[in-house]
C-alpha positions as protocol buffer text, in pm:
chain_id: "A"
residue {
  index: 1
  type: MET
  ca { x: -6553 y: -1210 z: -37 }
}
residue {
  index: 2
  type: VAL
  ca { x: -6274 y: -1095 z: 196 }
}
residue {
  index: 3
  type: ALA
  ca { x: -6164 y: -1454 z: 256 }
}
residue {
  index: 4
  type: GLU
  ca { x: -6159 y: -1531 z: -118 }
}
residue {
  index: 5
  type: PHE
  ca { x: -5953 y: -1210 z: -187 }
}
residue {
  index: 6
  type: ALA
  ca { x: -5701 y: -1303 z: 86 }
}
residue {
  index: 7
  type: ARG
  ca { x: -5675 y: -1659 z: -51 }
}
residue {
  index: 8
  type: SER
  ca { x: -5619 y: -1539 z: -408 }
}
residue {
  index: 9
  type: ARG
  ca { x: -5358 y: -1285 z: -290 }
}
residue {
  index: 10
  type: SER
  ca { x: -5167 y: -1549 z: -92 }
}
residue {
  index: 11
  type: LEU
  ca { x: -5172 y: -1782 z: -394 }
}
residue {
  index: 12
  type: GLY
  ca { x: -5038 y: -1500 z: -611 }
}
residue {
  index: 13
  type: LEU
  ca { x: -4758 y: -1423 z: -371 }
}
residue {
  index: 14
  type: GLY
  ca { x: -4683 y: -1790 z: -337 }
}
residue {
  index: 15
  type: GLY
  ca { x: -4659 y: -1821 z: -712 }
}
residue {
  index: 16
  type: THR
  ca { x: -4420 y: -1525 z: -730 }
}
residue {
  index: 17
  type: GLY
  ca { x: -4207 y: -1672 z: -453 }
}
residue {
  index: 18
  type: ALA
  ca { x: -4205 y: -2006 z: -628 }
}
residue {
  index: 19
  type: ARG
  ca { x: -4090 y: -1845 z: -953 }
}
residue {
  index: 20
  type: ILE
  ca { x: -3811 y: -1656 z: -771 }
}
residue {
  index: 21
  type: GLY
  ca { x: -3708 y: -1975 z: -595 }
}
residue {
  index: 22
  type: HIS
  ca { x: -3703 y: -2160 z: -925 }
}
residue {
  index: 23
  type: LEU
  ca { x: -3477 y: -1894 z: -1077 }
}
residue {
  index: 24
  type: LEU
  ca { x: -3239 y: -1908 z: -781 }
}
residue {
  index: 25
  type: ASP
  ca { x: -3216 y: -2284 z: -812 }
}
residue {
  index: 26
  type: GLY
  ca { x: -3001 y: -2235 z: -1119 }
}
residue {
  index: 27
  type: GLU
  ca { x: -2632 y: -2195 z: -1032 }
}
residue {
  index: 28
  type: ARG
  ca { x: -2578 y: -1921 z: -1292 }
}
residue {
  index: 29
  type: ILE
  ca { x: -2854 y: -1689 z: -1164 }
}
residue {
  index: 30
  type: PHE
  ca { x: -2771 y: -1759 z: -801 }
}
residue {
  index: 31
  type: GLY
  ca { x: -2405 y: -1678 z: -869 }
}
residue {
  index: 32
  type: TYR
  ca { x: -2503 y: -1340 z: -1014 }
}
residue {
  index: 33
  type: VAL
  ca { x: -2712 y: -1268 z: -705 }
}
residue {
  index: 34
  type: LEU
  ca { x: -2421 y: -1346 z: -476 }
}
residue {
  index: 35
  type: VAL
  ca { x: -2173 y: -1120 z: -658 }
}
residue {
  index: 36
  type: ALA
  ca { x: -2425 y: -836 z: -711 }
}
residue {
  index: 37
  type: PRO
  ca { x: -2335 y: -650 z: -386 }
}
residue {
  index: 38
  type: ALA
  ca { x: -1963 y: -663 z: -471 }
}
residue {
  index: 39
  type: VAL
  ca { x: -2030 y: -540 z: -825 }
}
residue {
  index: 40
  type: ALA
  ca { x: -2248 y: -258 z: -693 }
}
residue {
  index: 41
  type: TYR
  ca { x: -1974 y: -159 z: -446 }
}
residue {
  index: 42
  type: ILE
  ca { x: -1710 y: -151 z: -721 }
}
residue {
  index: 43
  type: LEU
  ca { x: -1928 y: 48 z: -959 }
}
residue {
  index: 44
  type: LEU
  ca { x: -2051 y: 306 z: -706 }
}
residue {
  index: 45
  type: LEU
  ca { x: -1754 y: 353 z: -474 }
}
residue {
  index: 46
  type: VAL
  ca { x: -1464 y: 269 z: -707 }
}
residue {
  index: 47
  type: GLY
  ca { x: -1577 y: 290 z: -1068 }
}
residue {
  index: 48
  type: TYR
  ca { x: -1762 y: 621 z: -1049 }
}
residue {
  index: 49
  type: PRO
  ca { x: -1483 y: 815 z: -870 }
}
residue {
  index: 50
  type: PHE
  ca { x: -1229 y: 662 z: -1108 }
}
residue {
  index: 51
  type: ALA
  ca { x: -1435 y: 773 z: -1408 }
}
residue {
  index: 52
  type: ILE
  ca { x: -1457 y: 1126 z: -1265 }
}
residue {
  index: 53
  type: ALA
  ca { x: -1078 y: 1129 z: -1215 }
}
residue {
  index: 54
  type: VAL
  ca { x: -1024 y: 1016 z: -1575 }
}
residue {
  index: 55
  type: TRP
  ca { x: -1252 y: 1298 z: -1696 }
}
residue {
  index: 56
  type: PHE
  ca { x: -1055 y: 1551 z: -1490 }
}
residue {
  index: 57
  type: THR
  ca { x: -732 y: 1444 z: -1663 }
}
residue {
  index: 58
  type: VAL
  ca { x: -867 y: 1556 z: -2001 }
}
residue {
  index: 59
  type: SER
  ca { x: -1039 y: 1873 z: -1881 }
}
residue {
  index: 60
  type: ASN
  ca { x: -952 y: 2210 z: -1730 }
}
residue {
  index: 61
  type: ALA
  ca { x: -1140 y: 2139 z: -1407 }
}
residue {
  index: 62
  type: THR
  ca { x: -1048 y: 2334 z: -1095 }
}
residue {
  index: 63
  type: THR
  ca { x: -1192 y: 2351 z: -746 }
}
residue {
  index: 64
  type: ALA
  ca { x: -1359 y: 2678 z: -845 }
}
residue {
  index: 65
  type: ARG
  ca { x: -1493 y: 2531 z: -1169 }
}
residue {
  index: 66
  type: PRO
  ca { x: -1556 y: 2155 z: -1137 }
}
residue {
  index: 67
  type: ILE
  ca { x: -1779 y: 2154 z: -1448 }
}
residue {
  index: 68
  type: ALA
  ca { x: -1508 y: 2199 z: -1708 }
}
residue {
  index: 69
  type: GLU
  ca { x: -1434 y: 2174 z: -2078 }
}
residue {
  index: 70
  type: PHE
  ca { x: -1252 y: 1903 z: -2266 }
}
residue {
  index: 71
  type: THR
  ca { x: -885 y: 1991 z: -2323 }
}
residue {
  index: 72
  type: GLY
  ca { x: -738 y: 1664 z: -2449 }
}
residue {
  index: 73
  type: LEU
  ca { x: -377 y: 1593 z: -2354 }
}
residue {
  index: 74
  type: THR
  ca { x: -302 y: 1945 z: -2231 }
}
residue {
  index: 75
  type: ASN
  ca { x: -273 y: 1837 z: -1868 }
}
residue {
  index: 76
  type: LEU
  ca { x: -49 y: 1543 z: -1954 }
}
residue {
  index: 77
  type: LEU
  ca { x: 188 y: 1760 z: -2158 }
}
residue {
  index: 78
  type: ALA
  ca { x: 201 y: 2021 z: -1882 }
}
residue {
  index: 79
  type: VAL
  ca { x: 272 y: 1755 z: -1620 }
}
residue {
  index: 80
  type: LEU
  ca { x: 553 y: 1598 z: -1827 }
}
residue {
  index: 81
  type: ASP
  ca { x: 708 y: 1943 z: -1867 }
}
residue {
  index: 82
  type: ASP
  ca { x: 704 y: 2001 z: -1489 }
}
residue {
  index: 83
  type: ASP
  ca { x: 1050 y: 1965 z: -1332 }
}
residue {
  index: 84
  type: ILE
  ca { x: 910 y: 1900 z: -984 }
}
residue {
  index: 85
  type: PHE
  ca { x: 684 y: 1624 z: -1119 }
}
residue {
  index: 86
  type: ARG
  ca { x: 976 y: 1453 z: -1290 }
}
residue {
  index: 87
  type: ARG
  ca { x: 1167 y: 1467 z: -963 }
}
residue {
  index: 88
  type: ALA
  ca { x: 861 y: 1336 z: -776 }
}
residue {
  index: 89
  type: LEU
  ca { x: 837 y: 1046 z: -1023 }
}
residue {
  index: 90
  type: ALA
  ca { x: 1200 y: 950 z: -959 }
}
residue {
  index: 91
  type: ASN
  ca { x: 1151 y: 994 z: -583 }
}
residue {
  index: 92
  type: THR
  ca { x: 848 y: 765 z: -592 }
}
residue {
  index: 93
  type: PHE
  ca { x: 1050 y: 476 z: -736 }
}
residue {
  index: 94
  type: ILE
  ca { x: 1345 y: 543 z: -504 }
}
residue {
  index: 95
  type: PHE
  ca { x: 1115 y: 570 z: -202 }
}
residue {
  index: 96
  type: THR
  ca { x: 918 y: 256 z: -288 }
}
residue {
  index: 97
  type: ILE
  ca { x: 1198 y: 23 z: -401 }
}
residue {
  index: 98
  type: THR
  ca { x: 1434 y: 117 z: -117 }
}
residue {
  index: 99
  type: SER
  ca { x: 1158 y: 86 z: 143 }
}
residue {
  index: 100
  type: GLN
  ca { x: 1046 y: -253 z: 12 }
}
residue {
  index: 101
  type: ALA
  ca { x: 1401 y: -389 z: -1 }
}
residue {
  index: 102
  type: LEU
  ca { x: 1470 y: -280 z: 357 }
}
residue {
  index: 103
  type: GLN
  ca { x: 1135 y: -413 z: 478 }
}
residue {
  index: 104
  type: MET
  ca { x: 1194 y: -754 z: 322 }
}
residue {
  index: 105
  type: VAL
  ca { x: 1547 y: -790 z: 461 }
}
residue {
  index: 106
  type: LEU
  ca { x: 1473 y: -654 z: 808 }
}
residue {
  index: 107
  type: GLY
  ca { x: 1134 y: -826 z: 819 }
}
residue {
  index: 108
  type: THR
  ca { x: 1295 y: -1163 z: 743 }
}
residue {
  index: 109
  type: ILE
  ca { x: 1558 y: -1117 z: 1013 }
}
residue {
  index: 110
  type: LEU
  ca { x: 1295 y: -1001 z: 1261 }
}
residue {
  index: 111
  type: ALA
  ca { x: 1065 y: -1293 z: 1175 }
}
residue {
  index: 112
  type: PHE
  ca { x: 1336 y: -1550 z: 1245 }
}
residue {
  index: 113
  type: LEU
  ca { x: 1421 y: -1374 z: 1572 }
}
residue {
  index: 114
  type: LEU
  ca { x: 1058 y: -1379 z: 1681 }
}
residue {
  index: 115
  type: LEU
  ca { x: 1037 y: -1752 z: 1610 }
}
residue {
  index: 116
  type: GLN
  ca { x: 1316 y: -1825 z: 1858 }
}
residue {
  index: 117
  type: ASN
  ca { x: 1232 y: -1938 z: 2209 }
}
residue {
  index: 118
  type: PHE
  ca { x: 1333 y: -1674 z: 2461 }
}
residue {
  index: 119
  type: ARG
  ca { x: 1187 y: -1516 z: 2771 }
}
residue {
  index: 120
  type: GLY
  ca { x: 955 y: -1227 z: 2700 }
}
residue {
  index: 121
  type: ARG
  ca { x: 883 y: -1331 z: 2339 }
}
residue {
  index: 122
  type: ARG
  ca { x: 516 y: -1234 z: 2368 }
}
residue {
  index: 123
  type: ILE
  ca { x: 606 y: -892 z: 2505 }
}
residue {
  index: 124
  type: ALA
  ca { x: 857 y: -843 z: 2223 }
}
residue {
  index: 125
  type: ARG
  ca { x: 594 y: -931 z: 1964 }
}
residue {
  index: 126
  type: ALA
  ca { x: 350 y: -683 z: 2118 }
}
residue {
  index: 127
  type: LEU
  ca { x: 611 y: -405 z: 2127 }
}
residue {
  index: 128
  type: ILE
  ca { x: 709 y: -463 z: 1764 }
}
residue {
  index: 129
  type: MET
  ca { x: 349 y: -398 z: 1656 }
}
residue {
  index: 130
  type: ILE
  ca { x: 343 y: -49 z: 1813 }
}
residue {
  index: 131
  type: PRO
  ca { x: 460 y: 144 z: 1500 }
}
residue {
  index: 132
  type: PHE
  ca { x: 187 y: -23 z: 1294 }
}
residue {
  index: 133
  type: THR
  ca { x: -92 y: 39 z: 1543 }
}
residue {
  index: 134
  type: ILE
  ca { x: -37 y: 400 z: 1655 }
}
residue {
  index: 135
  type: PRO
  ca { x: -170 y: 680 z: 1431 }
}
residue {
  index: 136
  type: ILE
  ca { x: 90 y: 776 z: 1174 }
}
residue {
  index: 137
  type: ALA
  ca { x: 43 y: 1145 z: 1261 }
}
residue {
  index: 138
  type: ILE
  ca { x: 173 y: 1080 z: 1613 }
}
residue {
  index: 139
  type: GLY
  ca { x: 463 y: 874 z: 1485 }
}
residue {
  index: 140
  type: ALA
  ca { x: 556 y: 1137 z: 1226 }
}
residue {
  index: 141
  type: MET
  ca { x: 540 y: 1409 z: 1491 }
}
residue {
  index: 142
  type: ALA
  ca { x: 776 y: 1214 z: 1718 }
}
residue {
  index: 143
  type: TRP
  ca { x: 1020 y: 1151 z: 1433 }
}
residue {
  index: 144
  type: THR
  ca { x: 1005 y: 1518 z: 1330 }
}
residue {
  index: 145
  type: TRP
  ca { x: 1115 y: 1619 z: 1679 }
}
residue {
  index: 146
  type: MET
  ca { x: 1390 y: 1356 z: 1684 }
}
residue {
  index: 147
  type: LEU
  ca { x: 1517 y: 1484 z: 1347 }
}
residue {
  index: 148
  type: ASN
  ca { x: 1489 y: 1853 z: 1435 }
}
residue {
  index: 149
  type: PRO
  ca { x: 1826 y: 2021 z: 1366 }
}
residue {
  index: 150
  type: THR
  ca { x: 1818 y: 2206 z: 1699 }
}
residue {
  index: 151
  type: TYR
  ca { x: 1665 y: 1952 z: 1937 }
}
residue {
  index: 152
  type: SER
  ca { x: 1754 y: 1630 z: 1753 }
}
residue {
  index: 153
  type: VAL
  ca { x: 1837 y: 1349 z: 1994 }
}
residue {
  index: 154
  type: ILE
  ca { x: 1991 y: 1164 z: 1700 }
}
residue {
  index: 155
  type: ASN
  ca { x: 2236 y: 1448 z: 1634 }
}
residue {
  index: 156
  type: TRP
  ca { x: 2313 y: 1476 z: 2006 }
}
residue {
  index: 157
  type: MET
  ca { x: 2397 y: 1105 z: 2026 }
}
residue {
  index: 158
  type: GLY
  ca { x: 2602 y: 1123 z: 1706 }
}
residue {
  index: 159
  type: VAL
  ca { x: 2807 y: 1419 z: 1826 }
}
residue {
  index: 160
  type: HIS
  ca { x: 2875 y: 1263 z: 2166 }
}
residue {
  index: 161
  type: ALA
  ca { x: 2966 y: 933 z: 2004 }
}
residue {
  index: 162
  type: GLY
  ca { x: 3211 y: 1109 z: 1776 }
}
residue {
  index: 163
  type: LEU
  ca { x: 3033 y: 1013 z: 1454 }
}
residue {
  index: 164
  type: PHE
  ca { x: 3021 y: 1375 z: 1337 }
}
residue {
  index: 165
  type: THR
  ca { x: 3105 y: 1717 z: 1471 }
}
residue {
  index: 166
  type: GLU
  ca { x: 2775 y: 1877 z: 1374 }
}
residue {
  index: 167
  type: GLY
  ca { x: 2457 y: 1691 z: 1300 }
}
residue {
  index: 168
  type: PRO
  ca { x: 2296 y: 1726 z: 958 }
}
residue {
  index: 169
  type: ASN
  ca { x: 1976 y: 1914 z: 897 }
}
residue {
  index: 170
  type: TRP
  ca { x: 1778 y: 1596 z: 843 }
}
residue {
  index: 171
  type: LEU
  ca { x: 1458 y: 1747 z: 705 }
}
residue {
  index: 172
  type: GLY
  ca { x: 1605 y: 2064 z: 556 }
}
residue {
  index: 173
  type: GLU
  ca { x: 1851 y: 1918 z: 306 }
}
residue {
  index: 174
  type: GLU
  ca { x: 1773 y: 1706 z: 1 }
}
residue {
  index: 175
  type: TYR
  ca { x: 1950 y: 1375 z: 63 }
}
residue {
  index: 176
  type: PRO
  ca { x: 1913 y: 1362 z: 444 }
}
residue {
  index: 177
  type: ALA
  ca { x: 1541 y: 1439 z: 401 }
}
residue {
  index: 178
  type: MET
  ca { x: 1493 y: 1151 z: 154 }
}
residue {
  index: 179
  type: ILE
  ca { x: 1682 y: 917 z: 386 }
}
residue {
  index: 180
  type: SER
  ca { x: 1467 y: 1033 z: 678 }
}
residue {
  index: 181
  type: ILE
  ca { x: 1130 y: 970 z: 512 }
}
residue {
  index: 182
  type: ILE
  ca { x: 1247 y: 628 z: 389 }
}
residue {
  index: 183
  type: ILE
  ca { x: 1357 y: 533 z: 741 }
}
residue {
  index: 184
  type: VAL
  ca { x: 1025 y: 647 z: 891 }
}
residue {
  index: 185
  type: ASN
  ca { x: 829 y: 459 z: 625 }
}
residue {
  index: 186
  type: VAL
  ca { x: 1027 y: 141 z: 696 }
}
residue {
  index: 187
  type: TRP
  ca { x: 975 y: 189 z: 1070 }
}
residue {
  index: 188
  type: ARG
  ca { x: 603 y: 227 z: 1012 }
}
residue {
  index: 189
  type: ASN
  ca { x: 554 y: -77 z: 785 }
}
residue {
  index: 190
  type: LEU
  ca { x: 818 y: -317 z: 918 }
}
residue {
  index: 191
  type: PRO
  ca { x: 578 y: -482 z: 1167 }
}
residue {
  index: 192
  type: PHE
  ca { x: 346 y: -579 z: 878 }
}
residue {
  index: 193
  type: SER
  ca { x: 630 y: -748 z: 690 }
}
residue {
  index: 194
  type: ALA
  ca { x: 758 y: -920 z: 1004 }
}
residue {
  index: 195
  type: VAL
  ca { x: 415 y: -1055 z: 1103 }
}
residue {
  index: 196
  type: VAL
  ca { x: 341 y: -1183 z: 751 }
}
residue {
  index: 197
  type: LEU
  ca { x: 679 y: -1356 z: 727 }
}
residue {
  index: 198
  type: THR
  ca { x: 647 y: -1497 z: 1078 }
}
residue {
  index: 199
  type: ALA
  ca { x: 308 y: -1647 z: 992 }
}
residue {
  index: 200
  type: GLY
  ca { x: 441 y: -1787 z: 664 }
}
residue {
  index: 201
  type: ILE
  ca { x: 754 y: -1941 z: 814 }
}
residue {
  index: 202
  type: SER
  ca { x: 550 y: -2090 z: 1099 }
}
residue {
  index: 203
  type: ALA
  ca { x: 333 y: -2269 z: 842 }
}
residue {
  index: 204
  type: VAL
  ca { x: 630 y: -2454 z: 689 }
}
residue {
  index: 205
  type: PRO
  ca { x: 629 y: -2818 z: 813 }
}
residue {
  index: 206
  type: GLN
  ca { x: 921 y: -2875 z: 1049 }
}
residue {
  index: 207
  type: GLU
  ca { x: 977 y: -3222 z: 905 }
}
residue {
  index: 208
  type: ILE
  ca { x: 1078 y: -3071 z: 571 }
}
residue {
  index: 209
  type: LEU
  ca { x: 1319 y: -2827 z: 735 }
}
residue {
  index: 210
  type: GLU
  ca { x: 1473 y: -3103 z: 947 }
}
residue {
  index: 211
  type: ALA
  ca { x: 1514 y: -3325 z: 640 }
}
residue {
  index: 212
  type: ALA
  ca { x: 1686 y: -3042 z: 452 }
}
residue {
  index: 213
  type: HIS
  ca { x: 1913 y: -2981 z: 752 }
}
residue {
  index: 214
  type: LEU
  ca { x: 2008 y: -3350 z: 768 }
}
residue {
  index: 215
  type: ASP
  ca { x: 2090 y: -3337 z: 397 }
}
residue {
  index: 216
  type: GLY
  ca { x: 2349 y: -3071 z: 471 }
}
residue {
  index: 217
  type: ALA
  ca { x: 2156 y: -2760 z: 360 }
}
residue {
  index: 218
  type: ASN
  ca { x: 2265 y: -2447 z: 542 }
}
residue {
  index: 219
  type: TRP
  ca { x: 2033 y: -2166 z: 650 }
}
residue {
  index: 220
  type: TRP
  ca { x: 2053 y: -1979 z: 320 }
}
residue {
  index: 221
  type: VAL
  ca { x: 1982 y: -2293 z: 112 }
}
residue {
  index: 222
  type: ARG
  ca { x: 1689 y: -2388 z: 335 }
}
residue {
  index: 223
  type: TRP
  ca { x: 1548 y: -2036 z: 302 }
}
residue {
  index: 224
  type: ARG
  ca { x: 1590 y: -2015 z: -77 }
}
residue {
  index: 225
  type: LYS
  ca { x: 1508 y: -2371 z: -177 }
}
residue {
  index: 226
  type: VAL
  ca { x: 1257 y: -2482 z: 87 }
}
residue {
  index: 227
  type: ILE
  ca { x: 1090 y: -2196 z: 274 }
}
residue {
  index: 228
  type: VAL
  ca { x: 1045 y: -1941 z: -7 }
}
residue {
  index: 229
  type: PRO
  ca { x: 878 y: -2183 z: -256 }
}
residue {
  index: 230
  type: ILE
  ca { x: 633 y: -2297 z: 15 }
}
residue {
  index: 231
  type: ILE
  ca { x: 536 y: -1949 z: 136 }
}
residue {
  index: 232
  type: ALA
  ca { x: 552 y: -1789 z: -212 }
}
residue {
  index: 233
  type: PRO
  ca { x: 172 y: -1721 z: -227 }
}
residue {
  index: 234
  type: ILE
  ca { x: 189 y: -1532 z: 104 }
}
residue {
  index: 235
  type: LEU
  ca { x: 495 y: -1338 z: -10 }
}
residue {
  index: 236
  type: TYR
  ca { x: 338 y: -1244 z: -343 }
}
residue {
  index: 237
  type: ILE
  ca { x: 15 y: -1113 z: -191 }
}
residue {
  index: 238
  type: ALA
  ca { x: 199 y: -922 z: 83 }
}
residue {
  index: 239
  type: LEU
  ca { x: 439 y: -774 z: -173 }
}
residue {
  index: 240
  type: LEU
  ca { x: 153 y: -669 z: -402 }
}
residue {
  index: 241
  type: PHE
  ca { x: -35 y: -489 z: -125 }
}
residue {
  index: 242
  type: SER
  ca { x: 280 y: -331 z: 12 }
}
residue {
  index: 243
  type: LEU
  ca { x: 393 y: -205 z: -330 }
}
residue {
  index: 244
  type: VAL
  ca { x: 55 y: -53 z: -412 }
}
residue {
  index: 245
  type: PHE
  ca { x: 23 y: 113 z: -71 }
}
residue {
  index: 246
  type: THR
  ca { x: 377 y: 254 z: -84 }
}
residue {
  index: 247
  type: PHE
  ca { x: 349 y: 379 z: -443 }
}
residue {
  index: 248
  type: THR
  ca { x: 27 y: 564 z: -363 }
}
residue {
  index: 249
  type: ASP
  ca { x: 106 y: 677 z: -7 }
}
residue {
  index: 250
  type: MET
  ca { x: 182 y: 1038 z: 77 }
}
residue {
  index: 251
  type: THR
  ca { x: 131 y: 1036 z: 454 }
}
residue {
  index: 252
  type: VAL
  ca { x: 492 y: 1027 z: 572 }
}
residue {
  index: 253
  type: VAL
  ca { x: 613 y: 1275 z: 311 }
}
residue {
  index: 254
  type: TRP
  ca { x: 331 y: 1522 z: 368 }
}
residue {
  index: 255
  type: LEU
  ca { x: 347 y: 1511 z: 747 }
}
residue {
  index: 256
  type: MET
  ca { x: 725 y: 1541 z: 773 }
}
residue {
  index: 257
  type: THR
  ca { x: 851 y: 1752 z: 480 }
}
residue {
  index: 258
  type: ARG
  ca { x: 552 y: 1854 z: 261 }
}
residue {
  index: 259
  type: GLY
  ca { x: 787 y: 1794 z: -30 }
}
residue {
  index: 260
  type: ASN
  ca { x: 1052 y: 2036 z: 94 }
}
residue {
  index: 261
  type: PRO
  ca { x: 1321 y: 2149 z: 54 }
}
residue {
  index: 262
  type: VAL
  ca { x: 1196 y: 2318 z: -265 }
}
residue {
  index: 263
  type: GLY
  ca { x: 1000 y: 2014 z: -382 }
}
residue {
  index: 264
  type: GLU
  ca { x: 1300 y: 1780 z: -362 }
}
residue {
  index: 265
  type: THR
  ca { x: 1125 y: 1517 z: -147 }
}
residue {
  index: 266
  type: HIS
  ca { x: 787 y: 1512 z: -319 }
}
residue {
  index: 267
  type: VAL
  ca { x: 648 y: 1179 z: -434 }
}
residue {
  index: 268
  type: ILE
  ca { x: 373 y: 1163 z: -695 }
}
residue {
  index: 269
  type: ALA
  ca { x: 94 y: 1127 z: -438 }
}
residue {
  index: 270
  type: SER
  ca { x: 203 y: 1428 z: -231 }
}
residue {
  index: 271
  type: TYR
  ca { x: 266 y: 1648 z: -535 }
}
residue {
  index: 272
  type: ALA
  ca { x: -70 y: 1550 z: -687 }
}
residue {
  index: 273
  type: PHE
  ca { x: -240 y: 1643 z: -359 }
}
residue {
  index: 274
  type: GLN
  ca { x: -62 y: 1978 z: -346 }
}
residue {
  index: 275
  type: THR
  ca { x: -143 y: 2053 z: -711 }
}
residue {
  index: 276
  type: GLY
  ca { x: -497 y: 1922 z: -725 }
}
residue {
  index: 277
  type: VAL
  ca { x: -634 y: 2002 z: -379 }
}
residue {
  index: 278
  type: VAL
  ca { x: -417 y: 2271 z: -221 }
}
residue {
  index: 279
  type: ALA
  ca { x: -353 y: 2466 z: -542 }
}
residue {
  index: 280
  type: GLY
  ca { x: -696 y: 2379 z: -684 }
}
residue {
  index: 281
  type: SER
  ca { x: -591 y: 2244 z: -1026 }
}
residue {
  index: 282
  type: LEU
  ca { x: -803 y: 1930 z: -1031 }
}
residue {
  index: 283
  type: GLY
  ca { x: -711 y: 1837 z: -1387 }
}
residue {
  index: 284
  type: ARG
  ca { x: -336 y: 1835 z: -1335 }
}
residue {
  index: 285
  type: GLY
  ca { x: -368 y: 1675 z: -993 }
}
residue {
  index: 286
  type: ALA
  ca { x: -579 y: 1392 z: -1134 }
}
residue {
  index: 287
  type: THR
  ca { x: -331 y: 1345 z: -1420 }
}
residue {
  index: 288
  type: MET
  ca { x: -47 y: 1308 z: -1170 }
}
residue {
  index: 289
  type: SER
  ca { x: -241 y: 1072 z: -945 }
}
residue {
  index: 290
  type: LEU
  ca { x: -330 y: 841 z: -1237 }
}
residue {
  index: 291
  type: PHE
  ca { x: 12 y: 858 z: -1401 }
}
residue {
  index: 292
  type: LEU
  ca { x: 134 y: 532 z: -1246 }
}
residue {
  index: 293
  type: PHE
  ca { x: -197 y: 349 z: -1280 }
}
residue {
  index: 294
  type: PRO
  ca { x: -91 y: 158 z: -1596 }
}
residue {
  index: 295
  type: VAL
  ca { x: 238 y: 58 z: -1433 }
}
residue {
  index: 296
  type: LEU
  ca { x: 68 y: -65 z: -1116 }
}
residue {
  index: 297
  type: LEU
  ca { x: -200 y: -246 z: -1317 }
}
residue {
  index: 298
  type: VAL
  ca { x: 55 y: -433 z: -1530 }
}
residue {
  index: 299
  type: GLY
  ca { x: 267 y: -512 z: -1224 }
}
residue {
  index: 300
  type: ALA
  ca { x: -34 y: -648 z: -1034 }
}
residue {
  index: 301
  type: ILE
  ca { x: -139 y: -864 z: -1329 }
}
residue {
  index: 302
  type: LEU
  ca { x: 211 y: -1008 z: -1367 }
}
residue {
  index: 303
  type: LEU
  ca { x: 239 y: -1084 z: -996 }
}
residue {
  index: 304
  type: LEU
  ca { x: -103 y: -1251 z: -986 }
}
residue {
  index: 305
  type: ARG
  ca { x: -30 y: -1454 z: -1300 }
}
residue {
  index: 306
  type: ASN
  ca { x: 298 y: -1572 z: -1152 }
}
residue {
  index: 307
  type: LEU
  ca { x: 120 y: -1659 z: -829 }
}
residue {
  index: 308
  type: LYS
  ca { x: -146 y: -1853 z: -1021 }
}
residue {
  index: 309
  type: ALA
  ca { x: 121 y: -2045 z: -1212 }
}
residue {
  index: 310
  type: ARG
  ca { x: 294 y: -2138 z: -886 }
}
residue {
  index: 311
  type: THR
  ca { x: -37 y: -2248 z: -733 }
}
residue {
  index: 312
  type: ILE
  ca { x: -120 y: -2467 z: -1033 }
}
residue {
  index: 313
  type: ASP
  ca { x: 226 y: -2625 z: -1024 }
}
């Protein structure tokens, strides 16, 4: 009887396995199985927190009272009426667009320099990656000391070089503080742009560049008409990631100025953190943090559609 029970159980399991195998033979079912872990990740670790954030925007939730009541557009109206938020919104666009423009220009120049043959090129490439590899807290601390109004080495060099009689208070005045955080952000992310552009330019066939050179195309024409169209997919993806990270980043601002002086250097991410976490107003903080979500979503869709059109062509 034991042998017959074991035989019948093995046949049953074999039948179940056969049915599962038959289902997985179909491309449609097997495709769903393959994407199931990614879907579960998005729903649990992205979708659920996003849904909670959306609920906070239409509620009066605080850190002391996370279970809150529906309040409609009250948080949005309060945020739009906030002078510091409006300044943070403008600062976010200034910070992001200026940083990206400088990164693209300097990254392109640096990429072409790194592609030249010179002694110590490998060492130079390794040194250039240092700002991107060290913890940003350490980098921000070093820059804070260099920009200190009393001990600033930058002011000392400027005074002794005759550029100015008294160095500015880099982190204590509105415009010097904005310039400072933009410079530090470019310093931090420039290696990423340079490496991406170096890899893209290296992938361009040399025969095409030599043919364009023989046809009389100068450096600018070769870059605009030959190199950029070939490496456009790389540029689009790098630009998309860089834009999203810069729009939503608060690290440099929070570590160096905390939005000071008097909230003049806040970006949306840092002001949302101060309002929602430090001050405890989860509803208003979530409203600020999601304010640019529609803009970023539309921008990402347009970039990806343009990239798809270029790939198809």
